[in-house]
VEXZALO-860669 format. One record per residue (C-alpha): residue number from 1; residue in one letter; x negated, y negated, z. Coordinates in steps of 0.02 Angstrom, whole numbers, plus 50000, padded with zeros to 5 digits. Each point is the difference from the previous one (the first is absolute). Layout:
// residues N
<r><zavo>NUM</zavo><nuse>A</nuse><c1>X</c1><c2>Y</c2><c3>Z</c3></r>
...
//
This chain:
// residues 186
<r><zavo>1</zavo><nuse>X</nuse><c1>43892</c1><c2>41596</c2><c3>59208</c3></r>
<r><zavo>2</zavo><nuse>X</nuse><c1>49998</c1><c2>50021</c2><c3>50200</c3></r>
<r><zavo>3</zavo><nuse>X</nuse><c1>49893</c1><c2>50113</c2><c3>50133</c3></r>
<r><zavo>4</zavo><nuse>X</nuse><c1>50043</c1><c2>50046</c2><c3>50170</c3></r>
<r><zavo>5</zavo><nuse>X</nuse><c1>49905</c1><c2>50142</c2><c3>50084</c3></r>
<r><zavo>6</zavo><nuse>X</nuse><c1>50044</c1><c2>50134</c2><c3>50136</c3></r>
<r><zavo>7</zavo><nuse>X</nuse><c1>49896</c1><c2>50146</c2><c3>49980</c3></r>
<r><zavo>8</zavo><nuse>X</nuse><c1>49899</c1><c2>50109</c2><c3>50103</c3></r>
<r><zavo>9</zavo><nuse>X</nuse><c1>49846</c1><c2>49965</c2><c3>49950</c3></r>
<r><zavo>10</zavo><nuse>X</nuse><c1>50016</c1><c2>49831</c2><c3>50024</c3></r>
<r><zavo>11</zavo><nuse>X</nuse><c1>49938</c1><c2>49886</c2><c3>50133</c3></r>
<r><zavo>12</zavo><nuse>X</nuse><c1>50178</c1><c2>49960</c2><c3>50101</c3></r>
<r><zavo>13</zavo><nuse>X</nuse><c1>50086</c1><c2>50168</c2><c3>49963</c3></r>
<r><zavo>14</zavo><nuse>X</nuse><c1>50180</c1><c2>49910</c2><c3>50016</c3></r>
<r><zavo>15</zavo><nuse>X</nuse><c1>49968</c1><c2>49939</c2><c3>49828</c3></r>
<r><zavo>16</zavo><nuse>X</nuse><c1>50050</c1><c2>50084</c2><c3>49852</c3></r>
<r><zavo>17</zavo><nuse>X</nuse><c1>49935</c1><c2>49968</c2><c3>49793</c3></r>
<r><zavo>18</zavo><nuse>X</nuse><c1>50129</c1><c2>49945</c2><c3>49889</c3></r>
<r><zavo>19</zavo><nuse>X</nuse><c1>49966</c1><c2>49919</c2><c3>49847</c3></r>
<r><zavo>20</zavo><nuse>X</nuse><c1>50124</c1><c2>49975</c2><c3>49864</c3></r>
<r><zavo>21</zavo><nuse>X</nuse><c1>50067</c1><c2>49872</c2><c3>49874</c3></r>
<r><zavo>22</zavo><nuse>X</nuse><c1>50124</c1><c2>49840</c2><c3>50105</c3></r>
<r><zavo>23</zavo><nuse>X</nuse><c1>50119</c1><c2>49987</c2><c3>49889</c3></r>
<r><zavo>24</zavo><nuse>X</nuse><c1>50147</c1><c2>49974</c2><c3>50013</c3></r>
<r><zavo>25</zavo><nuse>X</nuse><c1>50110</c1><c2>50181</c2><c3>50035</c3></r>
<r><zavo>26</zavo><nuse>X</nuse><c1>50170</c1><c2>50034</c2><c3>49914</c3></r>
<r><zavo>27</zavo><nuse>X</nuse><c1>50136</c1><c2>50124</c2><c3>50038</c3></r>
<r><zavo>28</zavo><nuse>X</nuse><c1>49914</c1><c2>50170</c2><c3>49899</c3></r>
<r><zavo>29</zavo><nuse>X</nuse><c1>50151</c1><c2>50102</c2><c3>49942</c3></r>
<r><zavo>30</zavo><nuse>X</nuse><c1>49996</c1><c2>50149</c2><c3>49912</c3></r>
<r><zavo>31</zavo><nuse>X</nuse><c1>49830</c1><c2>50058</c2><c3>50104</c3></r>
<r><zavo>32</zavo><nuse>X</nuse><c1>50093</c1><c2>50080</c2><c3>50132</c3></r>
<r><zavo>33</zavo><nuse>X</nuse><c1>49882</c1><c2>50163</c2><c3>50009</c3></r>
<r><zavo>34</zavo><nuse>X</nuse><c1>49834</c1><c2>49918</c2><c3>49955</c3></r>
<r><zavo>35</zavo><nuse>X</nuse><c1>50042</c1><c2>49894</c2><c3>50152</c3></r>
<r><zavo>36</zavo><nuse>X</nuse><c1>50010</c1><c2>50138</c2><c3>50121</c3></r>
<r><zavo>37</zavo><nuse>X</nuse><c1>49883</c1><c2>50118</c2><c3>49951</c3></r>
<r><zavo>38</zavo><nuse>X</nuse><c1>49868</c1><c2>50031</c2><c3>50057</c3></r>
<r><zavo>39</zavo><nuse>X</nuse><c1>49912</c1><c2>50130</c2><c3>49878</c3></r>
<r><zavo>40</zavo><nuse>X</nuse><c1>49861</c1><c2>50097</c2><c3>50027</c3></r>
<r><zavo>41</zavo><nuse>X</nuse><c1>49937</c1><c2>49964</c2><c3>49844</c3></r>
<r><zavo>42</zavo><nuse>X</nuse><c1>49977</c1><c2>49858</c2><c3>49923</c3></r>
<r><zavo>43</zavo><nuse>X</nuse><c1>50155</c1><c2>49906</c2><c3>49901</c3></r>
<r><zavo>44</zavo><nuse>X</nuse><c1>49973</c1><c2>49894</c2><c3>49818</c3></r>
<r><zavo>45</zavo><nuse>X</nuse><c1>50150</c1><c2>49873</c2><c3>49973</c3></r>
<r><zavo>46</zavo><nuse>X</nuse><c1>50004</c1><c2>49995</c2><c3>49828</c3></r>
<r><zavo>47</zavo><nuse>X</nuse><c1>50091</c1><c2>49892</c2><c3>49871</c3></r>
<r><zavo>48</zavo><nuse>X</nuse><c1>50028</c1><c2>49843</c2><c3>49880</c3></r>
<r><zavo>49</zavo><nuse>X</nuse><c1>49919</c1><c2>49807</c2><c3>50062</c3></r>
<r><zavo>50</zavo><nuse>X</nuse><c1>50114</c1><c2>49927</c2><c3>50122</c3></r>
<r><zavo>51</zavo><nuse>X</nuse><c1>50108</c1><c2>50161</c2><c3>50061</c3></r>
<r><zavo>52</zavo><nuse>X</nuse><c1>49967</c1><c2>49986</c2><c3>50183</c3></r>
<r><zavo>53</zavo><nuse>X</nuse><c1>49841</c1><c2>50112</c2><c3>50018</c3></r>
<r><zavo>54</zavo><nuse>X</nuse><c1>49888</c1><c2>49865</c2><c3>50104</c3></r>
<r><zavo>55</zavo><nuse>X</nuse><c1>50126</c1><c2>49957</c2><c3>50078</c3></r>
<r><zavo>56</zavo><nuse>X</nuse><c1>50093</c1><c2>50165</c2><c3>50057</c3></r>
<r><zavo>57</zavo><nuse>X</nuse><c1>49820</c1><c2>50029</c2><c3>50059</c3></r>
<r><zavo>58</zavo><nuse>X</nuse><c1>49990</c1><c2>49841</c2><c3>50087</c3></r>
<r><zavo>59</zavo><nuse>X</nuse><c1>50170</c1><c2>50042</c2><c3>50099</c3></r>
<r><zavo>60</zavo><nuse>X</nuse><c1>49932</c1><c2>50176</c2><c3>50041</c3></r>
<r><zavo>61</zavo><nuse>X</nuse><c1>49860</c1><c2>49925</c2><c3>50110</c3></r>
<r><zavo>62</zavo><nuse>X</nuse><c1>50079</c1><c2>49858</c2><c3>50069</c3></r>
<r><zavo>63</zavo><nuse>X</nuse><c1>50139</c1><c2>50138</c2><c3>50053</c3></r>
<r><zavo>64</zavo><nuse>X</nuse><c1>49864</c1><c2>50118</c2><c3>50065</c3></r>
<r><zavo>65</zavo><nuse>X</nuse><c1>49873</c1><c2>49908</c2><c3>50051</c3></r>
<r><zavo>66</zavo><nuse>X</nuse><c1>50016</c1><c2>50047</c2><c3>50173</c3></r>
<r><zavo>67</zavo><nuse>X</nuse><c1>49945</c1><c2>50201</c2><c3>49943</c3></r>
<r><zavo>68</zavo><nuse>X</nuse><c1>49858</c1><c2>49976</c2><c3>49956</c3></r>
<r><zavo>69</zavo><nuse>X</nuse><c1>49819</c1><c2>49923</c2><c3>50078</c3></r>
<r><zavo>70</zavo><nuse>X</nuse><c1>49947</c1><c2>49950</c2><c3>49835</c3></r>
<r><zavo>71</zavo><nuse>X</nuse><c1>50104</c1><c2>49933</c2><c3>49846</c3></r>
<r><zavo>72</zavo><nuse>X</nuse><c1>49891</c1><c2>49928</c2><c3>49852</c3></r>
<r><zavo>73</zavo><nuse>X</nuse><c1>50040</c1><c2>49915</c2><c3>49821</c3></r>
<r><zavo>74</zavo><nuse>X</nuse><c1>49877</c1><c2>50052</c2><c3>49886</c3></r>
<r><zavo>75</zavo><nuse>X</nuse><c1>50038</c1><c2>49888</c2><c3>49814</c3></r>
<r><zavo>76</zavo><nuse>X</nuse><c1>49961</c1><c2>50127</c2><c3>49864</c3></r>
<r><zavo>77</zavo><nuse>X</nuse><c1>50027</c1><c2>49897</c2><c3>49854</c3></r>
<r><zavo>78</zavo><nuse>X</nuse><c1>49820</c1><c2>50018</c2><c3>49954</c3></r>
<r><zavo>79</zavo><nuse>X</nuse><c1>49850</c1><c2>50119</c2><c3>50059</c3></r>
<r><zavo>80</zavo><nuse>X</nuse><c1>49885</c1><c2>49853</c2><c3>50076</c3></r>
<r><zavo>81</zavo><nuse>X</nuse><c1>50160</c1><c2>49931</c2><c3>50129</c3></r>
<r><zavo>82</zavo><nuse>X</nuse><c1>50030</c1><c2>50159</c2><c3>50024</c3></r>
<r><zavo>83</zavo><nuse>X</nuse><c1>49843</c1><c2>50052</c2><c3>50068</c3></r>
<r><zavo>84</zavo><nuse>X</nuse><c1>49976</c1><c2>49853</c2><c3>50104</c3></r>
<r><zavo>85</zavo><nuse>X</nuse><c1>50183</c1><c2>49989</c2><c3>50068</c3></r>
<r><zavo>86</zavo><nuse>X</nuse><c1>49975</c1><c2>50196</c2><c3>50073</c3></r>
<r><zavo>87</zavo><nuse>X</nuse><c1>49793</c1><c2>49936</c2><c3>50037</c3></r>
<r><zavo>88</zavo><nuse>X</nuse><c1>50068</c1><c2>49872</c2><c3>50127</c3></r>
<r><zavo>89</zavo><nuse>X</nuse><c1>50105</c1><c2>50145</c2><c3>50108</c3></r>
<r><zavo>90</zavo><nuse>X</nuse><c1>49831</c1><c2>50015</c2><c3>50064</c3></r>
<r><zavo>91</zavo><nuse>X</nuse><c1>50016</c1><c2>49860</c2><c3>50111</c3></r>
<r><zavo>92</zavo><nuse>X</nuse><c1>50162</c1><c2>50042</c2><c3>50087</c3></r>
<r><zavo>93</zavo><nuse>X</nuse><c1>49924</c1><c2>50201</c2><c3>50032</c3></r>
<r><zavo>94</zavo><nuse>X</nuse><c1>49817</c1><c2>49911</c2><c3>50065</c3></r>
<r><zavo>95</zavo><nuse>X</nuse><c1>49911</c1><c2>50091</c2><c3>49874</c3></r>
<r><zavo>96</zavo><nuse>X</nuse><c1>49846</c1><c2>49918</c2><c3>49987</c3></r>
<r><zavo>97</zavo><nuse>X</nuse><c1>49931</c1><c2>49895</c2><c3>49840</c3></r>
<r><zavo>98</zavo><nuse>X</nuse><c1>49822</c1><c2>49940</c2><c3>49971</c3></r>
<r><zavo>99</zavo><nuse>X</nuse><c1>50025</c1><c2>49854</c2><c3>49855</c3></r>
<r><zavo>100</zavo><nuse>X</nuse><c1>49934</c1><c2>50058</c2><c3>49870</c3></r>
<r><zavo>101</zavo><nuse>X</nuse><c1>50064</c1><c2>50183</c2><c3>50022</c3></r>
<r><zavo>102</zavo><nuse>X</nuse><c1>50078</c1><c2>50054</c2><c3>49831</c3></r>
<r><zavo>103</zavo><nuse>X</nuse><c1>50193</c1><c2>50010</c2><c3>49978</c3></r>
<r><zavo>104</zavo><nuse>X</nuse><c1>50020</c1><c2>50162</c2><c3>49964</c3></r>
<r><zavo>105</zavo><nuse>X</nuse><c1>49904</c1><c2>50060</c2><c3>50144</c3></r>
<r><zavo>106</zavo><nuse>X</nuse><c1>50126</c1><c2>49896</c2><c3>50092</c3></r>
<r><zavo>107</zavo><nuse>X</nuse><c1>50126</c1><c2>50079</c2><c3>49921</c3></r>
<r><zavo>108</zavo><nuse>X</nuse><c1>49975</c1><c2>50164</c2><c3>50015</c3></r>
<r><zavo>109</zavo><nuse>X</nuse><c1>49956</c1><c2>49954</c2><c3>50207</c3></r>
<r><zavo>110</zavo><nuse>X</nuse><c1>50178</c1><c2>49941</c2><c3>50015</c3></r>
<r><zavo>111</zavo><nuse>X</nuse><c1>50098</c1><c2>50154</c2><c3>49925</c3></r>
<r><zavo>112</zavo><nuse>X</nuse><c1>49884</c1><c2>50105</c2><c3>50090</c3></r>
<r><zavo>113</zavo><nuse>X</nuse><c1>50034</c1><c2>49922</c2><c3>50170</c3></r>
<r><zavo>114</zavo><nuse>X</nuse><c1>50202</c1><c2>50014</c2><c3>49955</c3></r>
<r><zavo>115</zavo><nuse>X</nuse><c1>49993</c1><c2>50157</c2><c3>49958</c3></r>
<r><zavo>116</zavo><nuse>X</nuse><c1>49912</c1><c2>50026</c2><c3>50183</c3></r>
<r><zavo>117</zavo><nuse>X</nuse><c1>50143</c1><c2>49924</c2><c3>50063</c3></r>
<r><zavo>118</zavo><nuse>X</nuse><c1>50204</c1><c2>49959</c2><c3>50015</c3></r>
<r><zavo>119</zavo><nuse>X</nuse><c1>50149</c1><c2>49882</c2><c3>50006</c3></r>
<r><zavo>120</zavo><nuse>X</nuse><c1>49950</c1><c2>49871</c2><c3>49859</c3></r>
<r><zavo>121</zavo><nuse>X</nuse><c1>50106</c1><c2>49971</c2><c3>49847</c3></r>
<r><zavo>122</zavo><nuse>X</nuse><c1>49904</c1><c2>49923</c2><c3>49842</c3></r>
<r><zavo>123</zavo><nuse>X</nuse><c1>50095</c1><c2>49946</c2><c3>49835</c3></r>
<r><zavo>124</zavo><nuse>X</nuse><c1>49926</c1><c2>49950</c2><c3>49840</c3></r>
<r><zavo>125</zavo><nuse>X</nuse><c1>50105</c1><c2>49892</c2><c3>49907</c3></r>
<r><zavo>126</zavo><nuse>X</nuse><c1>49986</c1><c2>49990</c2><c3>49831</c3></r>
<r><zavo>127</zavo><nuse>X</nuse><c1>49900</c1><c2>50146</c2><c3>49946</c3></r>
<r><zavo>128</zavo><nuse>X</nuse><c1>50003</c1><c2>50010</c2><c3>49800</c3></r>
<r><zavo>129</zavo><nuse>X</nuse><c1>49969</c1><c2>50201</c2><c3>49999</c3></r>
<r><zavo>130</zavo><nuse>X</nuse><c1>49937</c1><c2>50158</c2><c3>50140</c3></r>
<r><zavo>131</zavo><nuse>X</nuse><c1>49828</c1><c2>49997</c2><c3>49917</c3></r>
<r><zavo>132</zavo><nuse>X</nuse><c1>49965</c1><c2>49823</c2><c3>50115</c3></r>
<r><zavo>133</zavo><nuse>X</nuse><c1>50038</c1><c2>50045</c2><c3>50145</c3></r>
<r><zavo>134</zavo><nuse>X</nuse><c1>49954</c1><c2>50181</c2><c3>50001</c3></r>
<r><zavo>135</zavo><nuse>X</nuse><c1>49849</c1><c2>49959</c2><c3>50097</c3></r>
<r><zavo>136</zavo><nuse>X</nuse><c1>50073</c1><c2>49889</c2><c3>50129</c3></r>
<r><zavo>137</zavo><nuse>X</nuse><c1>50135</c1><c2>50146</c2><c3>50065</c3></r>
<r><zavo>138</zavo><nuse>X</nuse><c1>49937</c1><c2>50061</c2><c3>50161</c3></r>
<r><zavo>139</zavo><nuse>X</nuse><c1>50085</c1><c2>50187</c2><c3>50026</c3></r>
<r><zavo>140</zavo><nuse>X</nuse><c1>50079</c1><c2>49976</c2><c3>50139</c3></r>
<r><zavo>141</zavo><nuse>X</nuse><c1>50019</c1><c2>49936</c2><c3>50160</c3></r>
<r><zavo>142</zavo><nuse>X</nuse><c1>50126</c1><c2>49855</c2><c3>49957</c3></r>
<r><zavo>143</zavo><nuse>X</nuse><c1>50129</c1><c2>49947</c2><c3>49865</c3></r>
<r><zavo>144</zavo><nuse>X</nuse><c1>49986</c1><c2>49933</c2><c3>49847</c3></r>
<r><zavo>145</zavo><nuse>X</nuse><c1>50117</c1><c2>49879</c2><c3>49849</c3></r>
<r><zavo>146</zavo><nuse>X</nuse><c1>49933</c1><c2>49963</c2><c3>49838</c3></r>
<r><zavo>147</zavo><nuse>X</nuse><c1>50116</c1><c2>49890</c2><c3>49882</c3></r>
<r><zavo>148</zavo><nuse>X</nuse><c1>49965</c1><c2>50013</c2><c3>49825</c3></r>
<r><zavo>149</zavo><nuse>X</nuse><c1>50071</c1><c2>49978</c2><c3>49818</c3></r>
<r><zavo>150</zavo><nuse>X</nuse><c1>49907</c1><c2>50204</c2><c3>49969</c3></r>
<r><zavo>151</zavo><nuse>X</nuse><c1>50148</c1><c2>50120</c2><c3>50033</c3></r>
<r><zavo>152</zavo><nuse>X</nuse><c1>49840</c1><c2>50150</c2><c3>49991</c3></r>
<r><zavo>153</zavo><nuse>X</nuse><c1>49978</c1><c2>50010</c2><c3>50185</c3></r>
<r><zavo>154</zavo><nuse>X</nuse><c1>50067</c1><c2>50184</c2><c3>50029</c3></r>
<r><zavo>155</zavo><nuse>X</nuse><c1>49809</c1><c2>50096</c2><c3>50065</c3></r>
<r><zavo>156</zavo><nuse>X</nuse><c1>49931</c1><c2>49832</c2><c3>50074</c3></r>
<r><zavo>157</zavo><nuse>X</nuse><c1>50166</c1><c2>49927</c2><c3>50060</c3></r>
<r><zavo>158</zavo><nuse>X</nuse><c1>50213</c1><c2>50049</c2><c3>50005</c3></r>
<r><zavo>159</zavo><nuse>X</nuse><c1>50062</c1><c2>49866</c2><c3>49898</c3></r>
<r><zavo>160</zavo><nuse>X</nuse><c1>50165</c1><c2>49902</c2><c3>50027</c3></r>
<r><zavo>161</zavo><nuse>X</nuse><c1>50051</c1><c2>49914</c2><c3>49878</c3></r>
<r><zavo>162</zavo><nuse>X</nuse><c1>50108</c1><c2>49824</c2><c3>50020</c3></r>
<r><zavo>163</zavo><nuse>X</nuse><c1>50125</c1><c2>49970</c2><c3>49871</c3></r>
<r><zavo>164</zavo><nuse>X</nuse><c1>50068</c1><c2>49860</c2><c3>49976</c3></r>
<r><zavo>165</zavo><nuse>X</nuse><c1>50171</c1><c2>49960</c2><c3>50116</c3></r>
<r><zavo>166</zavo><nuse>X</nuse><c1>50155</c1><c2>50030</c2><c3>49867</c3></r>
<r><zavo>167</zavo><nuse>X</nuse><c1>50103</c1><c2>49858</c2><c3>49965</c3></r>
<r><zavo>168</zavo><nuse>X</nuse><c1>50121</c1><c2>50043</c2><c3>50112</c3></r>
<r><zavo>169</zavo><nuse>X</nuse><c1>49883</c1><c2>50019</c2><c3>50154</c3></r>
<r><zavo>170</zavo><nuse>X</nuse><c1>49950</c1><c2>49847</c2><c3>49987</c3></r>
<r><zavo>171</zavo><nuse>X</nuse><c1>50124</c1><c2>49893</c2><c3>49946</c3></r>
<r><zavo>172</zavo><nuse>X</nuse><c1>50078</c1><c2>50086</c2><c3>50186</c3></r>
<r><zavo>173</zavo><nuse>X</nuse><c1>49828</c1><c2>49935</c2><c3>50056</c3></r>
<r><zavo>174</zavo><nuse>X</nuse><c1>49999</c1><c2>49831</c2><c3>49949</c3></r>
<r><zavo>175</zavo><nuse>X</nuse><c1>50176</c1><c2>49969</c2><c3>50059</c3></r>
<r><zavo>176</zavo><nuse>X</nuse><c1>49957</c1><c2>50087</c2><c3>50182</c3></r>
<r><zavo>177</zavo><nuse>X</nuse><c1>49839</c1><c2>49897</c2><c3>50022</c3></r>
<r><zavo>178</zavo><nuse>X</nuse><c1>50077</c1><c2>49831</c2><c3>49938</c3></r>
<r><zavo>179</zavo><nuse>X</nuse><c1>50156</c1><c2>50018</c2><c3>50086</c3></r>
<r><zavo>180</zavo><nuse>X</nuse><c1>50101</c1><c2>49962</c2><c3>49858</c3></r>
<r><zavo>181</zavo><nuse>X</nuse><c1>50158</c1><c2>50048</c2><c3>49912</c3></r>
<r><zavo>182</zavo><nuse>X</nuse><c1>49966</c1><c2>50148</c2><c3>49856</c3></r>
<r><zavo>183</zavo><nuse>X</nuse><c1>49966</c1><c2>49874</c2><c3>49866</c3></r>
<r><zavo>184</zavo><nuse>X</nuse><c1>50016</c1><c2>50111</c2><c3>49802</c3></r>
<r><zavo>185</zavo><nuse>X</nuse><c1>49868</c1><c2>49883</c2><c3>49956</c3></r>
<r><zavo>186</zavo><nuse>X</nuse><c1>49870</c1><c2>50068</c2><c3>50137</c3></r>
//
């Protein structure tokens, strides 16, 4: 993970909080609508494992990082990790947190603070189902992107399916990326 900070609440007002995976960026194609969108409601990228949901969310964060004061990545594969990553937002939001504060109280304070301000992007990655993340979703003030295998997001987020590329498109992509001539064995 990479963390950089620039937020009006932190001591140095010329910094912004960014926390997202420092993974290699690949050329993402086929998701132009997602990469260019800034929705008023949460967006849920769903699809089979390995089709590019996380990579699309990473690319969105990179492309739009200058649009936000805070970009935060929350790993959603299990409830303990999700809660810990969300609670970690207390630091850039300057929420005082005594060492013995219960995690659920800290998460509630983070959510309230996010709802009071704007200009943030939260990415909840690899969330198993809407119920797992629903208690953490702030009402307004920023932008939320969720990645999940579960297609049942209507009512919680705008579901956007990430599909496998058709063979013709995937071969064309590989030919462009490698600089090789069209190879029938590709």
